[in-house]
C-alpha positions as a Markdown table, in Angstrom:
| # | Residue | x | y | z |
|---|---|---|---|---|
| 1 | Unk | 0.1 | 0.1 | -0.1 |
| 2 | Unk | 1.5 | 3.7 | -0.8 |
| 3 | Unk | 2.8 | 5.5 | 2.3 |
| 4 | Unk | 0.3 | 8.1 | 3.2 |
| 5 | Unk | 1.4 | 11.8 | 2.8 |
| 6 | Unk | 3.6 | 13.1 | 5.2 |
| 7 | Unk | 2.2 | 16.2 | 7.5 |
| 8 | Unk | 4.1 | 19.2 | 8.1 |
| 9 | Unk | 5.7 | 18.1 | 11.4 |
| 10 | Unk | 6.8 | 14.6 | 9.9 |
| 11 | Unk | 10.9 | 14.4 | 9.4 |
| 12 | Unk | 11.9 | 13.9 | 6.0 |
| 13 | Unk | 12.5 | 10.2 | 4.9 |
| 14 | Unk | 15.9 | 9.0 | 6.2 |
| 15 | Unk | 16.3 | 11.8 | 8.8 |
| 16 | Unk | 16.1 | 9.1 | 11.6 |
| 17 | Unk | 13.2 | 10.8 | 13.6 |
| 18 | Unk | 10.7 | 8.8 | 15.3 |
| 19 | Unk | 7.9 | 10.2 | 13.3 |
| 20 | Unk | 9.1 | 8.4 | 10.0 |
| 21 | Unk | 6.6 | 5.9 | 10.4 |
| 22 | Unk | 6.2 | 2.7 | 8.1 |
| 23 | Unk | 3.2 | 2.3 | 5.5 |
| 24 | Unk | 0.2 | 1.4 | 6.9 |
| 25 | Unk | -0.6 | -2.2 | 6.5 |
| 26 | Unk | -4.3 | -2.0 | 6.3 |
| 27 | Unk | -6.7 | 0.0 | 4.0 |
| 28 | Unk | -7.6 | 3.5 | 5.5 |
| 29 | Unk | -11.2 | 4.2 | 6.1 |
| 30 | Unk | -12.1 | 7.6 | 4.8 |
| 31 | Unk | -15.0 | 8.0 | 7.0 |
| 32 | Unk | -12.9 | 7.5 | 10.1 |
| 33 | Unk | -10.2 | 10.0 | 9.1 |
| 34 | Unk | -8.6 | 11.6 | 11.0 |
| 35 | Unk | -8.7 | 8.1 | 13.2 |
| 36 | Unk | -7.0 | 7.8 | 16.6 |
| 37 | Unk | -4.0 | 6.2 | 15.3 |
| 38 | Unk | -1.2 | 8.2 | 16.6 |
| 39 | Unk | 1.4 | 6.5 | 14.0 |
| 40 | Unk | -0.9 | 7.5 | 11.1 |
| 41 | Unk | 0.6 | 10.6 | 9.2 |
| 42 | Unk | -2.4 | 11.0 | 7.0 |
| 43 | Unk | -4.7 | 11.5 | 10.2 |
| 44 | Unk | -1.8 | 14.1 | 11.7 |
| 45 | Unk | -1.9 | 15.7 | 8.2 |
| 46 | Unk | -5.6 | 16.2 | 8.3 |
| 47 | Unk | -5.6 | 17.4 | 11.9 |
| 48 | Unk | -3.1 | 19.9 | 11.1 |
| 49 | Unk | -4.9 | 21.3 | 8.1 |
| 50 | Unk | -8.1 | 21.7 | 10.3 |
| 51 | Unk | -6.3 | 23.4 | 12.9 |
| 52 | Unk | -5.0 | 26.0 | 10.3 |
| 53 | Unk | -8.5 | 26.5 | 8.8 |
| 54 | Unk | -10.2 | 27.2 | 12.3 |
| 55 | Unk | -12.2 | 23.7 | 11.9 |
| 56 | Unk | -12.2 | 20.7 | 13.8 |
| 57 | Unk | -11.2 | 17.5 | 12.6 |
| 58 | Unk | -15.0 | 16.6 | 11.7 |
| 59 | Unk | -15.2 | 19.7 | 9.9 |
| 60 | Unk | -17.0 | 21.9 | 12.5 |
| 61 | Unk | -15.6 | 25.5 | 13.4 |
| 62 | Unk | -13.4 | 25.3 | 16.3 |
| 63 | Unk | -14.3 | 27.3 | 19.6 |
| 64 | Unk | -11.5 | 29.8 | 19.0 |
| 65 | Unk | -12.3 | 30.3 | 15.4 |
| 66 | Unk | -15.9 | 30.9 | 16.2 |
| 67 | Unk | -15.0 | 33.5 | 18.9 |
| 68 | Unk | -12.8 | 35.4 | 16.6 |
| 69 | Unk | -15.5 | 35.6 | 13.8 |
| 70 | Unk | -18.0 | 36.8 | 16.3 |
| 71 | Unk | -15.6 | 39.4 | 17.6 |
| 72 | Unk | -14.9 | 40.4 | 14.0 |
| 73 | Unk | -18.5 | 40.8 | 13.3 |
| 74 | Unk | -19.5 | 42.6 | 16.1 |
| 75 | Unk | -16.4 | 45.0 | 15.9 |
| 76 | Unk | -17.5 | 48.4 | 16.6 |
| 77 | Unk | -21.1 | 47.5 | 18.0 |
| 78 | Unk | -21.9 | 48.7 | 21.6 |
| 79 | Unk | -22.3 | 45.3 | 23.1 |
| 80 | Unk | -21.1 | 43.7 | 26.1 |
| 81 | Unk | -18.7 | 41.1 | 24.9 |
| 82 | Unk | -18.0 | 39.6 | 28.4 |
| 83 | Unk | -21.5 | 39.0 | 28.7 |
| 84 | Unk | -22.0 | 37.6 | 25.5 |
| 85 | Unk | -19.5 | 35.4 | 25.7 |
| 86 | Unk | -20.3 | 33.8 | 29.0 |
| 87 | Unk | -23.7 | 33.0 | 27.7 |
| 88 | Unk | -22.4 | 31.7 | 24.7 |
| 89 | Unk | -20.1 | 29.3 | 26.2 |
| 90 | Unk | -22.7 | 28.4 | 29.0 |
| 91 | Unk | -24.9 | 27.2 | 26.1 |
| 92 | Unk | -22.1 | 25.5 | 24.3 |
| 93 | Unk | -20.8 | 23.8 | 27.7 |
| 94 | Unk | -24.3 | 22.6 | 28.3 |
| 95 | Unk | -24.6 | 20.9 | 24.8 |
| 96 | Unk | -21.1 | 19.5 | 24.8 |
| 97 | Unk | -21.5 | 17.9 | 28.4 |
| 98 | Unk | -24.9 | 16.5 | 27.4 |
| 99 | Unk | -23.6 | 15.0 | 24.3 |
| 100 | Unk | -20.6 | 13.6 | 26.2 |
| 101 | Unk | -22.8 | 12.1 | 28.8 |
| 102 | Unk | -25.3 | 10.6 | 26.3 |
| 103 | Unk | -22.2 | 9.0 | 24.2 |
| 104 | Unk | -20.5 | 7.7 | 27.1 |
| 105 | Unk | -23.2 | 6.6 | 29.4 |
| 106 | Unk | -26.9 | 6.5 | 28.4 |
| 107 | Unk | -26.7 | 5.6 | 24.5 |
| 108 | Unk | -25.8 | 2.0 | 25.2 |
| 109 | Unk | -28.6 | 1.5 | 28.0 |
| 110 | Unk | -31.2 | 2.9 | 25.5 |
| 111 | Unk | -31.8 | 6.3 | 27.3 |
| 112 | Unk | -32.1 | 9.8 | 25.9 |
| 113 | Unk | -30.8 | 12.7 | 28.1 |
| 114 | Unk | -34.5 | 13.6 | 28.2 |
| 115 | Unk | -35.3 | 10.1 | 29.7 |
| 116 | Unk | -32.5 | 10.1 | 32.0 |
| 117 | Unk | -33.7 | 13.5 | 33.4 |
| 118 | Unk | -37.2 | 12.3 | 33.8 |
| 119 | Unk | -36.0 | 9.1 | 35.7 |
| 120 | Unk | -33.7 | 11.2 | 37.9 |
| 121 | Unk | -36.5 | 13.6 | 38.8 |
| 122 | Unk | -38.6 | 10.6 | 39.8 |
| 123 | Unk | -35.8 | 8.9 | 41.6 |
| 124 | Unk | -35.1 | 11.9 | 43.6 |
| 125 | Unk | -38.8 | 12.8 | 44.6 |
| 126 | Unk | -40.2 | 9.4 | 44.6 |
| 127 | Unk | -43.8 | 9.0 | 43.9 |
| 128 | Unk | -44.5 | 12.5 | 42.0 |
| 129 | Unk | -47.3 | 14.1 | 40.1 |
| 130 | Unk | -46.4 | 14.1 | 36.2 |
| 131 | Unk | -47.1 | 18.0 | 36.0 |
| 132 | Unk | -44.2 | 18.4 | 38.6 |
| 133 | Unk | -42.1 | 16.1 | 36.6 |
| 134 | Unk | -42.5 | 18.1 | 33.6 |
| 135 | Unk | -41.7 | 21.1 | 35.3 |
| 136 | Unk | -38.5 | 20.0 | 37.1 |
| 137 | Unk | -37.3 | 18.4 | 33.7 |
| 138 | Unk | -37.9 | 21.5 | 31.9 |
| 139 | Unk | -40.3 | 19.9 | 29.4 |
| 140 | Unk | -43.6 | 20.5 | 28.1 |
| 141 | Unk | -46.6 | 17.8 | 29.2 |
| 142 | Unk | -46.6 | 16.6 | 25.8 |
| 143 | Unk | -43.3 | 15.8 | 25.6 |
| 144 | Unk | -43.2 | 14.1 | 29.0 |
| 145 | Unk | -46.3 | 11.9 | 27.7 |
| 146 | Unk | -43.9 | 10.2 | 25.0 |
| 147 | Unk | -41.1 | 9.9 | 27.4 |
| 148 | Unk | -43.0 | 8.2 | 30.4 |
| 149 | Unk | -44.7 | 6.0 | 27.6 |
| 150 | Unk | -41.1 | 4.8 | 26.5 |
| 151 | Unk | -40.0 | 4.4 | 30.0 |
| 152 | Unk | -43.2 | 2.4 | 30.9 |
| 153 | Unk | -42.5 | 0.1 | 28.0 |
| 154 | Unk | -38.7 | -0.6 | 29.2 |
| 155 | Unk | -40.4 | -1.5 | 32.7 |
| 156 | Unk | -38.7 | 1.5 | 34.4 |
| 157 | Unk | -41.6 | 3.7 | 35.2 |
| 158 | Unk | -45.2 | 3.1 | 36.8 |
| 159 | Unk | -48.1 | 5.4 | 36.2 |
| 160 | Unk | -51.2 | 5.4 | 38.1 |
| 161 | Unk | -54.3 | 8.0 | 38.6 |
| 162 | Unk | -54.0 | 10.1 | 41.6 |
| 163 | Unk | -56.6 | 8.6 | 44.1 |
| 164 | Unk | -58.2 | 11.7 | 45.1 |
| 165 | Unk | -58.2 | 13.2 | 41.4 |
| 166 | Unk | -58.8 | 11.3 | 38.3 |
| 167 | Unk | -57.3 | 14.1 | 36.4 |
| 168 | Unk | -53.8 | 13.9 | 37.9 |
| 169 | Unk | -51.4 | 11.3 | 37.2 |
| 170 | Unk | -48.7 | 9.9 | 39.4 |
| 171 | Unk | -45.5 | 8.6 | 38.3 |
| 172 | Unk | -43.1 | 6.4 | 40.3 |
| 173 | Unk | -40.0 | 4.1 | 39.6 |
| 174 | Unk | -40.6 | 0.2 | 39.4 |
| 175 | Unk | -38.0 | -2.0 | 41.1 |
| 176 | Unk | -36.2 | -2.3 | 37.8 |
| 177 | Unk | -36.0 | 1.6 | 37.4 |
| 178 | Unk | -34.8 | 1.9 | 41.0 |
| 179 | Unk | -32.1 | -0.7 | 40.3 |
| 180 | Unk | -31.0 | 0.9 | 37.1 |
| 181 | Unk | -30.7 | 4.4 | 38.6 |
| 182 | Unk | -28.6 | 2.8 | 41.4 |
| 183 | Unk | -26.2 | 1.0 | 38.9 |
| 184 | Unk | -26.3 | 3.9 | 36.3 |
| 185 | Unk | -25.6 | 7.1 | 38.5 |
| 186 | Unk | -22.1 | 6.3 | 39.6 |
| 187 | Unk | -21.2 | 5.8 | 36.1 |
| 188 | Unk | -22.9 | 9.2 | 35.1 |
| 189 | Unk | -21.2 | 11.0 | 37.9 |
| 190 | Unk | -17.5 | 9.6 | 36.9 |
| 191 | Unk | -18.3 | 11.4 | 33.7 |
| 192 | Unk | -19.2 | 14.3 | 35.8 |
| 193 | Unk | -16.0 | 14.2 | 37.5 |
| 194 | Unk | -14.0 | 13.8 | 34.1 |
| 195 | Unk | -15.8 | 17.0 | 32.4 |
| 196 | Unk | -15.4 | 19.2 | 35.3 |
| 197 | Unk | -11.8 | 18.0 | 35.8 |
| 198 | Unk | -10.7 | 20.7 | 33.1 |
| 199 | Unk | -11.4 | 23.2 | 36.0 |
| 200 | Unk | -8.8 | 21.7 | 38.3 |
| 201 | Unk | -9.0 | 22.2 | 42.2 |
| 202 | Unk | -12.6 | 21.0 | 43.7 |
| 203 | Unk | -12.8 | 25.0 | 45.0 |
| 204 | Unk | -12.8 | 25.9 | 41.5 |
| 205 | Unk | -15.6 | 23.4 | 40.5 |
| 206 | Unk | -17.6 | 24.4 | 43.5 |
| 207 | Unk | -17.1 | 28.4 | 42.5 |
| 208 | Unk | -18.5 | 27.6 | 39.2 |
| 209 | Unk | -21.5 | 25.9 | 40.5 |
| 210 | Unk | -22.4 | 28.8 | 42.6 |
| 211 | Unk | -21.9 | 30.9 | 40.0 |
| 212 | Unk | -24.0 | 29.0 | 37.5 |
| 213 | Unk | -26.9 | 28.8 | 40.1 |
| 214 | Unk | -26.8 | 32.5 | 40.3 |
| 215 | Unk | -27.4 | 32.7 | 36.5 |
| 216 | Unk | -30.1 | 30.2 | 36.8 |
| 217 | Unk | -32.0 | 32.4 | 39.5 |
| 218 | Unk | -31.7 | 35.4 | 37.4 |
| 219 | Unk | -32.6 | 33.8 | 34.3 |
| 220 | Unk | -35.9 | 32.3 | 35.8 |
| 221 | Unk | -36.8 | 35.4 | 37.6 |
| 222 | Unk | -35.8 | 34.8 | 41.0 |
| 223 | Unk | -33.1 | 36.6 | 43.1 |
| 224 | Unk | -29.2 | 36.0 | 42.3 |
């Protein structure tokens, strides 16, 4: 198989550098490039091009390139760049963390993020009215109906009519649901530790939590 093209940081053939890697012995999969093979100069070449263009290896814009483009576009406008950058990063961080947790913990167990949040609310509060579950999960009653039906089909949630008002519905976890949450949350929390590890010391993590709580209270109309 022909040798993959050298990246800019590969030494020239015969230079004796450790990056002068031998040819790949298996076919490259274009759908996986750049792959995780640290010895693949083709993947290193793709990553170098992505970095130079301000895009990630998957073709998305990098965070730094996005922030620079926004700064260029808004140059001269009377806007609070600090506030805008903070809110933008809160939104982006929330999506990134959600995607990470779905990919690493929830997907292989057939759970969506919304399904997990519904299970969490019921697990924490015990038997609870469906309208309160929707409020706590931040979803509409219509969305909750679909999610609860899926969780009921999986044998994780039990639904019953309120004994004093047939218009109200109570949700609770089944024994299977209780067992799942007991097994799953430690794994979920391990990934929470991983993503917040970028902040360093525990005091920094707690300070971020307090700061975000103040933002939530202000945005929801409470007192910061």
